[in-house]
C-alpha positions as CSV (number, residue, x, y, z in Angstrom):
1,X,0.0,0.1,-0.1
2,X,1.3,3.4,-0.9
3,X,0.9,6.2,1.8
4,X,0.9,9.7,0.4
5,X,1.2,12.8,2.4
6,X,-1.6,15.5,2.1
7,X,-0.7,18.4,-0.2
8,X,0.3,21.5,2.0
9,X,-2.2,24.1,2.6
10,X,-1.8,27.2,0.3
11,X,-3.5,30.5,0.4
12,X,-6.3,31.1,-2.1
13,X,-4.9,33.5,-4.6
14,X,-7.8,33.4,-7.1
15,X,-8.8,36.9,-8.3
16,X,-5.7,38.7,-6.7
17,X,-3.6,40.7,-8.9
18,X,-0.1,40.4,-7.4
19,X,1.8,43.6,-7.5
20,X,5.6,43.2,-7.5
21,X,7.1,46.1,-5.8
22,X,10.8,45.6,-6.5
23,X,12.2,44.3,-9.8
24,X,14.7,45.9,-12.1
25,X,14.5,46.9,-15.7
26,X,17.9,46.6,-17.5
27,X,19.0,49.6,-19.6
28,X,18.5,48.6,-23.3
29,X,21.6,49.2,-25.5
30,X,19.9,52.0,-27.5
31,X,18.3,53.9,-24.5
32,X,20.3,57.0,-24.9
33,X,21.7,56.8,-28.5
34,X,18.1,56.4,-29.9
35,X,16.8,59.3,-28.1
36,X,19.5,61.9,-27.8
37,X,19.8,64.9,-30.1
38,X,22.4,64.5,-32.8
39,X,24.6,67.0,-31.1
40,X,24.9,64.7,-28.0
41,X,25.1,61.2,-29.6
42,X,28.9,60.9,-29.5
43,X,28.7,61.8,-25.6
44,X,25.8,59.9,-24.2
45,X,26.0,56.5,-22.7
46,X,26.6,53.7,-25.3
47,X,27.3,49.9,-24.8
48,X,30.6,48.5,-26.0
49,X,31.7,44.7,-25.9
50,X,35.4,44.2,-25.5
51,X,36.8,40.8,-25.1
52,X,33.3,39.3,-24.3
53,X,32.5,41.9,-21.7
54,X,29.8,44.4,-22.4
55,X,29.7,47.7,-20.2
56,X,28.6,51.3,-20.7
57,X,30.7,54.1,-21.9
58,X,29.9,57.7,-21.1
59,X,31.6,60.5,-23.2
60,X,34.1,57.9,-24.4
61,X,35.0,56.7,-20.8
62,X,34.0,53.5,-18.8
63,X,31.0,54.4,-16.7
64,X,29.0,51.5,-15.6
65,X,28.3,47.7,-15.8
66,X,25.2,46.4,-17.5
67,X,23.9,45.4,-14.0
68,X,22.6,42.3,-12.3
69,X,21.2,39.9,-14.8
70,X,20.6,36.1,-14.1
71,X,18.1,35.3,-16.8
72,X,19.9,34.0,-19.9
73,X,18.0,33.8,-23.2
74,X,15.4,31.3,-23.1
75,X,14.2,32.7,-19.6
76,X,16.6,30.2,-17.8
77,X,17.9,31.3,-14.5
78,X,21.7,31.1,-14.0
79,X,22.9,30.4,-10.4
80,X,26.1,32.0,-9.2
81,X,26.1,34.9,-11.6
82,X,25.7,38.6,-10.9
83,X,26.6,40.5,-14.1
84,X,25.9,38.1,-17.0
85,X,28.2,38.7,-19.9
86,X,28.0,39.6,-22.7
87,X,24.9,41.5,-23.1
88,X,23.5,39.5,-25.9
89,X,23.5,36.5,-23.5
90,X,20.7,38.2,-21.4
91,X,17.0,37.4,-22.0
92,X,15.1,40.2,-23.6
93,X,12.6,40.1,-20.8
94,X,15.2,42.1,-18.7
95,X,15.0,45.2,-21.0
96,X,12.0,44.7,-23.4
97,X,8.5,45.9,-22.3
98,X,6.8,43.4,-24.4
99,X,8.9,40.4,-23.2
100,X,8.7,41.6,-19.7
101,X,4.9,41.6,-19.8
102,X,5.0,38.2,-21.3
103,X,7.1,36.9,-18.4
104,X,4.8,38.5,-16.0
105,X,1.8,36.6,-17.5
106,X,3.8,33.5,-17.5
107,X,4.5,33.5,-13.8
108,X,1.2,35.1,-12.6
109,X,2.3,38.6,-11.6
110,X,0.0,41.5,-12.6
111,X,2.3,44.5,-12.3
112,X,5.9,45.4,-11.3
113,X,7.4,48.4,-9.7
114,X,10.7,48.9,-11.6
115,X,14.2,50.2,-10.5
116,X,17.3,50.9,-12.6
117,X,19.8,48.1,-12.9
118,X,23.4,48.8,-14.3
119,X,23.5,52.5,-13.5
120,X,22.7,52.0,-9.8
121,X,19.6,52.4,-7.7
122,X,19.5,56.2,-7.4
123,X,20.9,59.1,-9.3
124,X,24.4,58.8,-7.8
125,X,25.9,57.5,-11.2
126,X,24.5,60.4,-12.9
127,X,25.8,62.9,-10.3
128,X,29.3,61.5,-11.1
129,X,29.0,63.1,-14.5
130,X,31.0,66.2,-14.2
131,X,29.7,68.2,-17.2
132,X,26.3,69.7,-15.9
133,X,24.8,69.9,-19.4
134,X,25.7,66.1,-20.3
135,X,24.5,65.2,-16.7
136,X,21.1,66.8,-17.4
137,X,20.8,65.1,-21.0
138,X,21.6,61.5,-19.3
139,X,19.0,62.1,-16.5
140,X,16.1,63.5,-18.6
141,X,16.6,61.0,-21.3
142,X,16.4,58.2,-18.8
143,X,13.3,59.6,-17.1
144,X,11.7,60.1,-20.5
145,X,12.3,56.4,-21.2
146,X,10.7,55.5,-18.0
147,X,7.6,57.4,-18.9
148,X,7.5,55.5,-22.2
149,X,7.8,52.1,-20.5
150,X,4.9,52.9,-18.2
151,X,2.8,54.1,-21.0
152,X,3.7,51.1,-23.3
153,X,2.7,48.7,-20.6
154,X,-0.6,50.4,-19.8
155,X,0.5,50.9,-16.3
156,X,1.5,47.3,-15.5
157,X,5.2,48.5,-15.3
158,X,6.0,51.3,-13.0
159,X,9.4,52.6,-13.3
160,X,10.6,54.9,-10.3
161,X,12.3,57.9,-11.8
162,X,15.6,59.5,-10.9
163,X,15.8,63.0,-9.0
164,X,18.6,65.4,-9.6
165,X,19.1,66.3,-5.9
166,X,22.4,68.2,-6.6
167,X,20.0,71.1,-7.7
168,X,16.9,71.6,-5.8
169,X,15.2,74.0,-8.3
170,X,15.9,71.5,-11.0
171,X,14.5,68.7,-8.7
172,X,11.3,70.5,-8.4
173,X,11.0,71.1,-12.2
174,X,11.8,67.5,-13.0
175,X,9.6,66.0,-10.4
176,X,6.6,68.1,-11.4
177,X,7.3,67.3,-15.1
178,X,7.3,63.5,-14.5
179,X,4.3,63.5,-12.1
180,X,2.4,65.2,-14.8
181,X,3.5,62.6,-17.1
182,X,2.1,59.7,-14.8
183,X,5.3,58.7,-12.8
184,X,4.1,57.5,-9.4
185,X,7.4,57.5,-7.6
186,X,11.1,58.2,-7.4
187,X,14.3,56.6,-6.3
188,X,16.4,58.5,-3.8
189,X,20.0,58.1,-2.2
190,X,19.8,57.5,1.5
191,X,23.1,59.1,2.1
192,X,23.5,62.2,0.0
193,X,26.2,63.5,2.5
194,X,28.5,61.0,0.7
195,X,28.1,63.2,-2.3
196,X,29.0,66.4,-0.4
197,X,25.3,67.3,-0.2
198,X,23.2,68.0,3.1
199,X,21.6,65.2,5.0
200,X,18.0,64.4,4.1
201,X,16.4,66.3,7.1
202,X,18.1,69.5,6.3
203,X,16.1,72.5,5.0
204,X,17.8,72.2,1.6
205,X,15.2,69.4,0.7
206,X,12.0,71.1,1.8
207,X,10.9,71.8,-1.8
208,X,11.4,68.2,-2.6
209,X,9.5,66.9,0.6
210,X,6.8,69.3,-0.2
211,X,6.1,67.7,-3.6
212,X,6.2,64.2,-2.2
213,X,3.8,65.2,0.5
214,X,1.4,67.0,-1.8
215,X,1.2,64.6,-4.7
216,X,1.3,61.1,-2.9
217,X,4.4,60.3,-4.9
218,X,6.4,57.5,-3.3
219,X,10.0,57.9,-1.8
220,X,11.9,54.8,-2.6
221,X,15.0,53.8,-0.7
222,X,16.5,50.8,-2.6
223,X,19.2,48.9,-0.7
224,X,22.5,50.2,-1.9
225,X,21.2,53.4,-3.1
226,X,23.7,55.4,-1.0
227,X,26.7,54.0,-2.6
228,X,28.7,56.2,-4.9
229,X,29.4,55.3,-8.5
230,X,33.1,54.6,-7.8
231,X,32.0,52.1,-4.8
232,X,29.5,50.4,-7.0
233,X,31.8,49.9,-10.0
234,X,34.9,49.0,-7.8
235,X,32.7,45.9,-6.5
236,X,31.9,45.1,-10.2
237,X,35.5,45.6,-11.4
238,X,36.0,42.0,-12.4
239,X,33.1,42.5,-14.9
240,X,34.4,45.8,-16.4
241,X,37.4,46.4,-18.7
242,X,40.3,46.0,-16.3
243,X,41.7,49.2,-15.1
244,X,45.2,49.7,-13.5
245,X,45.2,48.6,-10.0
246,X,45.9,52.0,-8.6
247,X,42.8,53.5,-10.5
248,X,40.3,51.1,-8.7
249,X,38.9,52.9,-5.6
250,X,39.3,51.2,-2.4
251,X,36.0,50.3,-0.7
252,X,35.1,48.5,2.5
253,X,34.9,44.7,1.8
254,X,31.8,43.2,3.4
255,X,33.2,39.6,3.2
256,X,36.6,38.1,4.1
257,X,39.0,38.8,1.4
258,X,39.8,35.0,1.3
259,X,36.4,34.2,0.0
260,X,35.8,33.4,-3.8
261,X,33.5,35.6,-5.8
262,X,30.3,33.6,-5.2
263,X,30.7,33.7,-1.4
264,X,31.5,37.4,-1.6
265,X,28.4,38.0,-3.6
266,X,26.4,36.0,-1.1
267,X,27.7,37.9,2.0
268,X,27.4,41.3,0.3
269,X,23.8,40.4,-0.4
270,X,22.8,39.4,3.0
271,X,24.4,42.4,4.7
272,X,22.9,44.6,2.1
273,X,19.2,43.5,2.9
274,X,19.4,45.1,6.3
275,X,21.4,48.3,5.1
276,X,18.2,50.2,5.2
277,X,17.9,49.9,8.9
278,X,19.9,53.2,8.9
279,X,17.4,55.1,7.0
280,X,14.3,53.7,8.6
281,X,15.8,54.6,12.1
282,X,16.8,58.1,11.2
283,X,13.4,58.9,9.6
284,X,11.4,57.8,12.6
285,X,13.8,59.6,14.9
286,X,13.7,62.8,12.9
287,X,10.6,64.9,13.0
288,X,10.2,64.6,9.1
289,X,6.9,62.8,9.3
290,X,5.4,65.5,11.7
291,X,6.4,68.2,9.0
292,X,5.2,66.1,6.0
293,X,2.1,64.0,7.5
294,X,1.3,62.5,4.1
295,X,4.7,61.2,3.2
296,X,5.0,57.5,2.0
297,X,8.4,55.7,2.2
298,X,9.3,52.3,0.7
299,X,12.3,50.3,1.8
300,X,13.0,48.2,-1.3
301,X,14.7,44.8,-1.5
302,X,15.1,44.8,2.3
303,X,13.2,41.9,3.8
304,X,10.9,41.9,6.7
305,X,12.3,39.4,9.2
306,X,14.4,42.0,11.2
307,X,11.8,44.6,11.2
308,X,10.2,43.7,14.6
309,X,13.5,43.8,16.4
310,X,14.2,47.2,14.8
311,X,11.1,48.6,16.1
312,X,11.3,47.1,19.6
313,X,14.8,48.6,19.6
314,X,13.6,52.1,18.7
315,X,10.8,52.1,21.4
316,X,13.4,50.8,24.1
317,X,16.3,53.2,23.2
318,X,14.0,56.2,23.0
319,X,12.9,55.7,26.5
320,X,16.3,54.8,27.9
321,X,18.4,57.4,26.2
322,X,16.2,60.2,25.0
323,X,15.3,62.1,28.2
324,X,16.2,65.8,27.9
325,X,13.2,67.9,27.5
326,X,14.3,69.5,24.3
327,X,15.0,65.9,22.9
328,X,11.8,64.4,24.2
329,X,9.7,67.2,22.6
330,X,11.3,66.8,19.2
331,X,8.9,64.1,18.1
332,X,5.2,64.3,18.5
333,X,4.6,60.5,18.3
334,X,6.3,57.2,18.9
335,X,8.5,55.3,16.4
336,X,6.1,52.6,15.8
337,X,3.3,55.2,15.0
338,X,5.6,56.7,12.5
339,X,6.5,53.4,11.0
340,X,2.9,52.3,10.8
341,X,1.8,55.3,9.0
342,X,4.6,56.1,6.6
343,X,6.9,53.2,6.0
344,X,6.5,50.1,3.9
345,X,8.8,47.0,3.8
346,X,8.8,43.9,1.5
347,X,9.7,40.3,1.3
348,X,10.4,37.7,-1.5
349,X,12.2,34.4,-0.5
350,X,11.6,34.6,3.2
351,X,9.4,32.1,5.0
352,X,9.9,33.2,8.7
353,X,8.9,36.8,8.3
354,X,5.6,36.6,6.5
355,X,4.6,33.5,8.7
356,X,5.5,34.9,12.1
357,X,6.2,38.7,12.0
358,X,3.3,40.2,10.3
359,X,1.4,41.1,13.4
360,X,4.5,42.9,14.8
361,X,5.2,44.7,11.6
362,X,1.4,45.4,10.6
363,X,-0.2,44.0,7.6
364,X,-0.9,47.3,6.0
365,X,3.0,48.0,5.9
366,X,4.0,44.9,4.0
367,X,4.5,44.4,0.3
368,X,5.8,41.6,-1.9
369,X,8.6,41.6,-4.6
370,X,10.5,39.2,-7.0
371,X,13.7,41.0,-7.6
372,X,13.8,40.0,-11.2
373,X,16.4,39.6,-12.9
374,X,18.7,39.8,-10.1
375,X,20.6,37.0,-8.2
376,X,18.2,35.2,-5.6
377,X,15.1,36.6,-7.7
378,X,11.8,34.6,-7.2
379,X,11.8,33.0,-10.6
380,X,9.9,31.3,-11.8
381,X,7.8,30.2,-8.7
382,X,6.9,33.5,-7.1
383,X,3.2,33.2,-7.0
384,X,3.5,29.6,-5.6
385,X,5.9,30.7,-3.0
386,X,3.6,33.7,-1.9
387,X,0.6,31.2,-1.7
388,X,2.7,28.9,0.5
389,X,4.0,31.3,3.0
390,X,0.7,33.1,3.4
391,X,-1.3,30.0,3.9
392,X,-3.5,30.0,6.9
393,X,-4.0,33.9,6.9
394,X,-7.4,35.3,6.3
395,X,-8.4,36.4,2.8
396,X,-8.3,40.1,3.8
397,X,-4.7,40.0,5.0
398,X,-3.5,38.0,1.7
399,X,-5.1,40.5,-0.6
400,X,-3.7,43.5,1.2
401,X,-0.1,42.2,1.1
402,X,-0.2,41.0,-2.4
403,X,-2.3,43.5,-4.1
404,X,-4.1,46.4,-2.1
405,X,-1.2,47.8,-0.2
406,X,0.7,48.3,-3.4
407,X,-2.4,49.5,-5.5
408,X,-3.1,52.2,-2.9
409,X,0.6,53.2,-2.5
410,X,1.3,53.6,-6.2
411,X,-2.1,54.8,-7.1
412,X,-2.9,52.0,-9.3
413,X,-6.4,51.2,-10.8
414,X,-7.2,47.7,-10.5
């Protein structure tokens, strides 16, 4: 007699339009060259493949890698890779609207929030362009491309645009232009002080916060968004045309130097997931949410399992260490209140967090992601995984996490 185990219980996802709130859209080879005015074509970013390695050149000089891509042609996921080379080996779903929508239909995802890929997760790569006119061309061309991606996808793909934070008048102008064009959110560096700019709670940023607050546009802090261009590309140096050793900037190594490239990648990724603890902690300890009561902040690709400890620590340390009257009166509310009303976090591969931590975090603050096409992305079984880890939860909670929270946040018509 054959004894079979009963099938594991799964959440009922019928009728739910899953919204993936962190994936990446690889910059296509002609992004800038096909859009730039003739006077700029020789200077804007272009791809070159040398000795089987493709990377971006800007104004004739190496500028950026082609980003994290692990889906090769045929939509087969390759393990142990970070920057798949050359570009022609990458499946078009990484950079084609049509192919990405086909992929979403294949895996049962209705919409995706998109972040950049090769050029970093905020405007820091663009800030590294010295020529201000060229910098503006690169930024605005990229943002125009994002507007087109959203329109071509009929609002199923939602790119988060870049902000020129080095010039606040320019920031206001560009944000207004893009919001009018339908863009729902923007990526932002969590450490502008590393670029020589003021910290985010300084008066310099008030015009930017005013726009976020008044329009409902989302503030997105993707992990790694604070890294400077030289830091990002130093870690990707093996994938770029080799520079003389003395030209590669020194950066703090998250892993032991003896580790091979695969272990180095794993260690860097694990530590990176929780790097947004800094921005979340500082935001809830500032009075930013008192000044901008409608502000909505997303911590992207950061996981949720560590969030309850962070919130518990914030509450404890506030009472233990913040006792002077001037400090106590700085905030009107408690850290958990600020978090509950203003901050969203997300999970993808986790099992413990969605099964055991939702009550502590708050179901209205949790989103899901796939991280396609990066390493550890939930492909191809994202929908099945979400059904598994959310099994046993009530239908309202499941719908909020997979669909409603993101739809409300990014102003999506279902």
